[in-house]
C-alpha distance (Angstrom), angle and dihedral (degrees) to the residues before:
residue distance angle dihedral
X1 . . .
X2 3.58 . .
X3 3.64 129.5 .
X4 3.76 93.7 -106.5
X5 3.74 92.6 52.1
X6 3.73 90.7 52.2
X7 3.76 89.8 50.0
X8 3.76 90.6 49.8
X9 3.77 92.3 51.0
X10 3.76 89.2 49.2
X11 3.74 91.0 50.8
X12 3.81 92.2 48.8
X13 3.74 89.9 49.0
X14 3.73 89.3 48.0
X15 3.74 91.4 53.5
X16 3.79 95.2 46.2
X17 3.80 101.2 36.4
X18 3.81 102.0 14.8
X19 3.77 99.2 106.3
X20 3.79 93.4 41.9
X21 3.78 92.0 47.8
X22 3.77 90.6 50.6
X23 3.80 89.9 49.5
X24 3.79 90.0 46.8
X25 3.78 91.0 48.3
X26 3.78 91.1 45.9
X27 3.78 90.9 47.1
X28 3.78 89.6 44.7
X29 3.81 90.6 51.3
X30 3.81 89.9 49.0
X31 3.78 91.2 49.1
X32 3.76 89.9 46.4
X33 3.82 90.7 51.0
X34 3.81 91.4 46.3
X35 3.80 89.4 49.1
X36 3.80 90.6 50.3
X37 3.82 90.6 48.0
X38 3.80 90.3 46.1
X39 3.80 90.1 47.1
X40 3.80 90.4 49.9
X41 3.82 91.6 48.1
X42 3.80 91.0 47.2
X43 3.78 90.3 45.9
X44 3.83 90.7 50.4
X45 3.80 91.4 46.3
X46 3.77 90.4 46.9
X47 3.80 90.5 48.8
X48 3.81 90.0 47.0
X49 3.81 91.1 47.4
X50 3.79 91.5 47.0
X51 3.79 89.9 46.9
X52 3.81 91.4 46.5
X53 3.81 91.8 46.7
X54 3.78 89.4 46.7
X55 3.82 91.3 51.6
X56 3.82 92.0 45.6
X57 3.77 90.3 45.8
X58 3.80 89.5 49.4
X59 3.83 91.3 49.0
X60 3.81 91.5 46.5
X61 3.80 90.3 48.1
X62 3.80 91.0 48.5
X63 3.81 91.0 47.6
X64 3.79 90.3 48.3
X65 3.80 91.2 47.5
X66 3.80 89.1 49.5
X67 3.81 91.3 49.8
X68 3.79 90.6 47.8
X69 3.81 90.1 48.8
X70 3.81 90.6 47.7
X71 3.80 91.4 48.7
X72 3.80 91.1 47.2
X73 3.79 90.1 49.3
X74 3.82 92.2 47.4
X75 3.79 90.1 47.1
X76 3.80 90.5 50.4
X77 3.81 90.9 48.1
X78 3.80 90.2 49.1
X79 3.79 90.3 48.9
X80 3.79 90.5 49.5
X81 3.81 91.3 48.2
X82 3.80 91.3 48.8
X83 3.80 90.9 47.3
X84 3.80 90.6 49.6
X85 3.80 90.2 47.3
X86 3.80 91.4 49.3
X87 3.81 91.1 46.6
X88 3.81 91.8 47.5
X89 3.80 91.8 46.6
X90 3.79 90.9 46.9
X91 3.80 91.8 49.8
X92 3.80 91.2 46.8
X93 3.80 91.5 49.4
X94 3.81 91.6 47.6
X95 3.79 89.6 49.5
X96 3.81 90.8 49.0
X97 3.79 91.2 48.3
X98 3.82 90.5 49.2
X99 3.80 90.9 47.5
X100 3.81 92.2 48.0
X101 3.80 90.4 47.1
X102 3.81 91.6 49.7
X103 3.81 91.1 45.6
X104 3.80 91.1 49.3
X105 3.81 91.6 47.7
X106 3.81 90.2 49.2
X107 3.81 91.4 49.3
X108 3.81 90.7 47.3
X109 3.79 90.6 49.7
X110 3.80 91.9 48.5
X111 3.81 91.1 46.2
X112 3.80 90.9 48.7
X113 3.80 90.8 49.2
X114 3.81 90.8 47.2
X115 3.80 90.6 49.1
X116 3.80 90.8 48.7
X117 3.83 89.8 49.0
X118 3.81 91.2 48.0
X119 3.78 90.7 45.9
X120 3.80 90.1 51.1
X121 3.80 91.1 47.6
X122 3.80 90.9 48.7
X123 3.82 91.0 49.5
X124 3.79 90.1 49.4
X125 3.80 90.9 47.6
X126 3.80 91.4 48.8
X127 3.78 90.7 48.0
X128 3.82 90.7 49.1
X129 3.80 91.0 48.4
X130 3.81 90.9 47.8
X131 3.81 90.2 52.6
X132 3.80 90.9 47.2
X133 3.81 91.4 49.7
X134 3.79 90.8 47.9
X135 3.79 89.8 48.8
X136 3.80 92.5 48.5
X137 3.79 91.6 45.1
X138 3.82 91.8 47.5
X139 3.80 91.1 47.6
X140 3.76 92.1 47.4
X141 3.81 91.7 45.3
X142 3.75 88.9 52.0
X143 3.78 89.2 49.6
X144 3.80 88.9 47.6
X145 3.71 90.4 55.7
X146 3.77 90.1 51.4
X147 3.78 99.5 38.6
X148 3.64 137.3 23.2
X149 3.78 106.2 -112.1
X150 3.72 121.0 -132.9
X151 3.76 122.9 -130.9
X152 3.77 90.2 -109.7
X153 3.78 91.8 52.3
X154 3.79 91.4 48.7
X155 3.82 91.0 47.7
X156 3.77 89.4 47.7
X157 3.78 91.8 50.8
X158 3.81 94.1 47.7
X159 3.79 90.6 44.7
X160 3.79 89.6 50.8
X161 3.81 90.6 51.8
X162 3.82 92.1 47.0
X163 3.79 91.9 48.9
X164 3.77 92.3 49.3
X165 3.76 89.3 51.7
X166 3.80 88.4 53.7
X167 3.80 92.7 41.5
X168 3.83 95.8 -115.2
X169 3.75 128.7 121.3
X170 3.77 118.2 -106.4
X171 3.79 92.1 -151.2
X172 3.78 92.0 81.7
X173 3.80 92.3 58.9
X174 3.82 98.9 43.0
X175 3.82 95.7 82.4
X176 3.80 89.4 49.6
X177 3.82 91.1 52.2
X178 3.80 92.6 45.9
X179 3.79 89.7 51.1
X180 3.79 90.7 50.5
X181 3.82 91.7 45.5
X182 3.76 91.8 49.9
X183 3.77 90.5 49.6
X184 3.80 90.9 48.3
X185 3.88 96.0 52.3
């Protein structure tokens, strides 16, 4: 088609649809402007929401980090307290063990010394008793040489020696022996 025909068709279209097209275009422009305004509002709201979420997320992250730091600090303090308690308990137990060991060694030393003292006393006592027995035996042997000893005298002497060995006195048994000897004669 020629240029004039195209122009004619455009003019006819303009006459038939011109007002409607203008209204459509106007309405379309309005809708386009409203869409842009709506898009801008949505974009602003989205930006605000993203910004708000970002701030809240940042605050929540900071609060969480703070809680984690606080928990880590409390855990470290608890560990330190437990370590101190263990160290203190360990030191106290070591001190108690040392004290008990020293006390036991002291008691053993004292017991050993007491046993040595008792042993010395017993040796001295045995030596004294041996000398006494020798003296009594020597005296009685001397008397035997001089006199003939009666059975009662010999029994008395042996009883006296036996009693001294036991640590008793023979004097308590002499009347009993004399009574028995008198009954036997």
